[in-house]
C-alpha positions in Angstrom: -15.6 1.5 6.4 -14.4 2.8 9.8 -11.5 5.1 9.2 -8.8 6.7 11.3 -7.1 9.9 9.8 -3.7 11.1 10.9 -2.5 14.4 9.4 -1.2 17.5 11.3 -2.4 19.9 8.6 -5.8 20.9 9.9 -7.3 21.9 6.6 -6.2 18.7 4.8 -7.4 16.6 7.8 -10.8 18.3 7.7 -11.0 17.8 4.0 -10.3 14.1 4.3 -12.9 13.7 7.0 -15.5 15.3 4.7 -14.4 13.3 1.7 -14.6 10.0 3.6 -17.9 10.7 5.3 -19.6 12.1 2.1 -18.8 8.7 0.5 -20.6 6.7 3.2 -17.8 5.8 5.5 -17.2 6.7 9.2 -14.2 8.6 10.6 -13.8 7.1 14.1 -10.8 9.3 15.0 -8.8 12.2 13.4 -5.5 13.0 14.9 -2.4 15.1 14.3 0.6 13.2 15.7 2.1 9.8 15.8 1.3 8.7 19.4 -2.3 9.7 18.9 -2.4 7.6 15.7 -1.1 4.5 17.5 -3.6 5.0 20.4 -6.5 5.5 17.9 -5.7 2.3 16.0 -5.3 0.3 19.2 -8.6 1.6 20.5 -10.8 1.6 17.4 -9.1 -1.2 15.3 -10.4 0.6 12.1 -10.9 -0.9 8.7 -8.2 1.4 7.4 -6.1 4.4 8.5 -5.0 7.3 6.3 -1.6 8.4 7.5 0.7 11.4 6.6 4.4 10.8 6.9 5.6 14.0 8.4 4.0 15.0 11.7 5.1 16.7 15.0 7.4 17.1 16.7 10.2 16.9 14.1 8.1 16.7 10.9 10.3 14.0 9.4 8.9 10.5 9.6 6.7 10.3 12.7 3.6 9.2 10.8 5.3 6.2 9.2 7.1 5.2 12.4 3.8 5.3 14.2 2.1 3.2 11.5 4.9 0.6 11.8 4.4 0.6 15.6 0.6 0.3 15.2 1.1 -2.7 12.9 3.1 -4.3 15.6 0.4 -3.8 18.1 -2.5 -4.6 15.8 -1.0 -7.0 13.2 -2.3 -6.4 9.7 -4.2 -3.2 10.5 -4.7 -1.6 7.0 -2.6 1.5 6.4 -2.8 3.9 3.5 0.1 6.4 3.6 -0.8 9.7 1.9 2.1 12.0 1.7 4.1 14.5 -0.4 7.3 12.5 0.3 8.7 9.0 -0.2 10.4 7.8 3.0 11.9 4.6 1.8 13.3 3.1 5.1 10.1 3.0 7.0 8.1 2.1 3.9 10.2 -1.0 3.8 9.4 -1.7 7.5 5.7 -1.2 6.8 5.8 -3.9 4.1 8.1 -6.2 6.1 5.5 -8.3 7.9 4.1 -9.4 4.4 0.5 -9.2 5.6 -0.5 -6.8 2.8 -3.2 -4.1 3.5 -0.7 -1.4 2.8 -0.8 1.6 0.4 1.5 4.5 -0.3 0.2 7.3 -2.5 1.7 10.7 -3.2 -0.6 13.7 -2.6 0.5 15.6 -5.6 -0.1 12.6 -7.9 -3.6 11.6 -6.9 -5.5 13.1 -9.8 -9.0 11.8 -9.1 -11.1 11.4 -6.0 -12.5 8.1 -7.3 -8.9 6.8 -7.7 -8.1 7.6 -4.1 -11.3 6.1 -2.7 -10.7 2.9 -4.8 -7.2 2.7 -3.3 -8.6 3.1 0.1 -11.1 0.3 -0.4 -8.4 -2.0 -1.9 -6.1 -1.5 1.1 -9.0 -2.0 3.6 -9.6 -5.3 1.7 -6.0 -6.5 2.3 -4.5 -5.4 -1.0 -1.5 -3.1 -1.8 -1.7 0.2 -3.7 1.6 1.9 -4.4 2.4 5.0 -6.4 4.9 4.2 -9.3 7.4 6.6 -7.8 7.3 4.7 -4.5 7.8 1.4 -6.3 10.8 2.9 -8.1 12.5 4.1 -5.0 11.8 0.9 -3.1 13.3 -1.1 -5.9 16.6 0.6 -5.5 16.9 -1.0 -2.0 16.2 -4.5 -3.3 18.6 -7.1 -2.0 21.1 -8.8 -4.2 19.6 -12.2 -3.6 16.8 -11.4 -6.0 14.0 -13.9 -6.1 12.9 -12.4 -9.3 15.9 -13.4 -11.3 14.0 -16.1 -13.1 11.2 -13.9 -14.3 11.2 -12.7 -17.9 11.2 -9.0 -18.6 7.5 -9.3 -19.5 6.7 -11.0 -16.2 8.6 -8.3 -14.3 6.5 -5.7 -16.1 3.3 -7.4 -15.2 4.4 -7.7 -11.5 5.4 -4.0 -11.4 1.9 -3.1 -12.6 0.4 -5.4 -10.0 2.5 -3.5 -7.4 0.7 -0.3 -8.6 -2.6 -1.9 -7.7 -3.8 -2.7 -11.3 -6.2 -5.6 -12.0 -5.4 -8.1 -14.7 -7.8 -6.3 -17.0 -6.2 -2.9 -16.4 -2.8 -4.5 -16.9 -3.9 -6.0 -20.2 -5.2 -2.6 -21.3 -2.0 -0.8 -20.4 0.3 -3.4 -22.0 -2.1 -3.8 -25.0 -2.4 -7.5 -24.7 -5.3 -9.9 -24.0 -6.6 -10.7 -20.5 -5.6 -14.3 -21.1 -2.0 -13.3 -21.8 -1.8 -11.4 -18.5 -3.4 -14.3 -16.6 -0.7 -16.6 -18.0 2.0 -14.2 -16.9 0.5 -14.0 -13.4 0.4 -17.8 -13.2 4.0 -18.0 -14.2 5.0 -15.4 -11.6 3.2 -17.3 -8.9 5.0 -20.5 -9.9 8.5 -19.0 -10.2 8.1 -17.2 -6.8 6.9 -20.6 -5.3 3.5 -19.2 -4.3 1.4 -22.3 -4.0 -2.4 -22.6 -4.4 -4.1 -20.0 -2.2 -6.7 -17.3 -2.4 -5.9 -15.2 -5.5 -5.7 -11.8 -3.8 -3.4 -13.2 -1.0 -0.9 -14.6 -3.6 -1.0 -11.2 -5.5 0.0 -9.5 -2.3 2.8 -11.9 -1.5 4.1 -11.6 -5.1 4.1 -7.8 -4.9 5.9 -7.8 -1.5 8.5 -10.2 -2.9 9.0 -7.8 -5.8 9.4 -4.8 -3.6 11.6 -6.3 -0.9 13.7 -9.0 -2.5 12.3 -11.6 0.0 12.0 -15.2 -0.9 8.5 -16.1 -2.0 
């Protein structure tokens, strides 16, 4: 994969460069502020970008705002946010185009390198990977016109685990049910959210975004 890294903390940025390159990928740009991130994405059109939330000059939400801007200029460019903080407003904006290829992981909660690299690959492939804490805070903002009102509690549980990036097999293991039971729940979710026949991964992304945003399926 061709990767752009945006983080103003030099040691962390250099660590990410080494991690990415030691695992066979190429860092095409490593930057420390929002405008440089936008320019790098427009120039290189990377397979995925790793973006911190808080960067100069105000160290509030420049990284996320830059990521949203970059998605406007390069629609669907994959973004994996890696931060210590959940910035809900711009996270919603990042998900709003419903194109998928978005991740949001919290630095302090990434416990294994393999887990992080798998999340990076999933986002590059068009999927979504969200820390459970991010999911929780985004759900607080869900609109009253909830497209999930027809889902059973079990189906909502499956969909929440889908939002965390789990496969059907991993969901089955966590819920202590069979793979077949999870597949049935997933089919029901697609039907109730009016997600018609399409490529499986695409429908999973749309279901997750509907769950997070309260948008009609």
